[in-house]
C-alpha positions in Angstrom: -12.6 18.9 1.3 -8.8 18.7 1.8 -7.2 15.3 2.5 -3.6 15.2 3.7 -1.7 12.0 2.9 0.7 10.6 5.4 2.9 9.3 2.6 5.5 10.6 0.1 5.8 7.3 -1.8 5.3 8.4 -5.4 3.5 5.3 -6.5 1.0 5.4 -3.6 0.5 9.2 -4.0 -0.4 8.7 -7.7 -3.0 6.0 -6.8 -4.4 8.1 -3.9 -4.8 11.2 -6.1 -6.4 9.2 -8.9 -8.9 7.6 -6.5 -9.6 10.6 -4.4 -10.1 13.0 -7.4 -13.3 14.5 -5.8 -11.1 15.8 -2.9 -8.2 18.2 -2.7 -5.3 15.8 -1.9 -1.9 17.0 -0.6 1.0 15.0 0.8 2.1 16.0 4.4 5.6 16.8 2.9 3.9 19.7 0.9 3.1 21.3 4.3 5.7 20.0 6.7 9.4 19.2 6.4 9.5 15.5 5.6 10.5 13.3 8.6 10.7 9.6 9.4 7.6 8.0 11.0 8.6 4.9 13.0 6.3 2.0 12.0 6.5 -0.3 15.0 3.0 -1.8 14.9 2.4 -5.5 14.6 -0.1 -5.3 11.8 -0.9 -3.2 8.7 -3.8 -1.6 10.6 -1.6 -0.6 13.6 1.1 0.9 11.3 -1.5 2.9 9.3 -3.0 4.3 12.5 0.5 5.2 13.8 1.2 7.2 10.6 -2.2 8.9 10.5 -2.0 9.9 14.2 1.6 11.1 13.9 0.7 13.5 11.1 -2.6 14.5 12.8 -0.7 15.6 15.9 1.3 18.0 13.7 -1.7 19.1 11.7 -4.6 18.9 14.1 -8.1 19.6 12.8 -7.3 18.2 9.3 -8.3 14.9 7.8 -5.2 12.7 7.5 -5.2 9.5 5.4 -2.5 6.9 5.9 -2.0 3.5 4.5 0.1 0.5 5.3 0.2 -2.2 2.7 2.2 -5.1 1.5 2.4 -8.6 0.1 2.2 -11.9 2.0 3.4 -15.2 0.6 1.8 -18.1 2.5 4.5 -20.7 1.6 7.1 -18.4 3.1 5.2 -18.0 6.4 3.5 -14.8 5.3 6.7 -12.8 4.6 7.4 -10.0 3.8 4.0 -8.9 5.2 4.3 -5.7 7.2 8.0 -5.5 6.3 7.2 -5.3 2.5 8.6 -1.8 2.1 11.9 -2.6 3.9 12.2 -6.3 3.2 15.7 -5.9 1.7 16.8 -3.4 4.3 15.9 0.0 5.8 16.9 2.0 2.7 16.0 -0.6 0.1 14.4 0.4 -3.2 11.3 -1.2 -4.6 13.6 -3.2 -7.0 15.7 -4.4 -4.1 12.7 -5.7 -2.3 11.3 -7.2 -5.4 14.5 -9.1 -6.2 14.9 -10.3 -2.6 11.4 -11.9 -2.7 12.2 -13.4 -6.2 15.4 -14.8 -4.7 13.5 -16.3 -1.7 11.3 -18.2 -4.1 14.2 -19.3 -6.3 16.1 -20.6 -3.2 13.2 -22.9 -2.6 12.7 -23.9 -6.3 9.3 -22.2 -6.3 8.2 -20.9 -9.7 4.6 -19.9 -8.7 2.7 -19.9 -5.4 -0.3 -18.3 -3.7 0.1 -14.8 -2.3 -2.1 -11.8 -1.4 -1.8 -8.0 -1.0 -3.3 -6.2 2.0 -4.0 -2.5 2.3 -5.1 -0.9 5.6 -6.2 2.7 5.4 -6.4 4.9 8.5 -8.2 8.2 8.7 -7.4 10.5 11.5 -10.1 13.1 11.8 -11.5 15.6 14.3 -14.2 12.9 15.0 -11.8 10.1 15.7 -9.8 7.3 14.0 -11.4 5.1 11.3 -9.9 2.2 9.4 -10.7 0.2 6.3 -9.0 -2.8 4.6 -8.7 -4.1 1.1 -7.3 -7.4 -0.2 -6.1 -8.7 -3.6 -5.5 -12.5 -4.0 -3.4 -14.2 -6.6 0.0 -15.8 -7.2 3.7 -14.6 -7.1 6.2 -15.9 -9.7 9.9 -16.2 -9.4 10.6 -13.7 -12.3 9.9 -10.1 -13.1 7.4 -9.4 -15.9 6.3 -5.9 -17.0 7.2 -2.4 -16.1 3.9 -0.9 -14.9 3.0 -0.3 -11.3 5.6 -0.3 -8.5 6.8 -2.5 -5.6 6.1 -6.2 -6.2 3.7 -5.6 -9.1 6.0 -7.2 -11.7 5.9 -10.6 -9.9 2.2 -10.7 -8.8 -0.5 -12.3 -11.0 -4.0 -11.4 -9.7 -6.6 -14.1 -9.4 -8.4 -14.7 -12.8 -5.5 -13.2 -14.9 -2.4 -14.6 -16.6 -0.4 -11.4 -16.6 1.4 -9.7 -13.7 0.3 -6.3 -12.4 3.4 -5.0 -14.1 2.0 -6.1 -17.4 -1.6 -4.9 -16.9 -2.8 -1.4 -17.7 -3.2 1.0 -14.7 -6.9 1.1 -15.4 -7.3 -2.7 -15.0 -5.1 -2.7 -11.8 -7.1 0.2 -10.3 -10.3 -1.8 -10.6 -9.0 -4.8 -8.6 -6.2 -3.6 -6.4 -6.2 -4.0 -2.6 -5.6 -0.2 -2.2 -8.5 0.8 -4.4 -10.8 -1.5 -2.4 -9.7 0.0 0.9 -9.9 3.5 -0.6 -13.4 3.0 -1.9 -14.5 2.2 1.6 -12.5 5.1 3.0 -14.4 7.4 0.6 -17.7 6.2 1.9 -16.5 7.0 5.4 -15.3 10.4 4.4 -18.6 11.3 2.9 -20.4 10.5 6.1 -18.0 12.7 8.1 -18.5 15.9 6.1 
């Protein structure tokens, strides 16, 4: 079965292809000219559905998989939350977003505090729209440690670990990440649809 991803983010695409290895996985930009999808939802779930529906409208009859994910820091009122990918501005890089969050912690003299990642997966299919969620809890620190992963990984320490996701091997991260939890549920859904 062919799955079309409503994403061109290299880090996410790598994770999706690894997790969905029993499916043929393509990015929408391999089929269509890449374009901006306006994410104006008020939750991760709403944004994932917007992305999946937008690509499905252009490629009807296919199975489209979209995700919206990010990190939330309780002591900062849940920011960056759904704005994680554009926390430092519209065209910000992963590093820009990471350093902005580190600076927000430093401004408040916070060295370590509770945080969690959320991933919402939306599947747009000929049978309807389906969603799943995954969460990963832990702490953020006000420094960058490690070069693995992407996004906020170098500042996030998963619950039960003393290393950041940036320091942990991909195989370890894959077993506990918010995205892998949401994707494992999405795979169960996909198998019931075909």
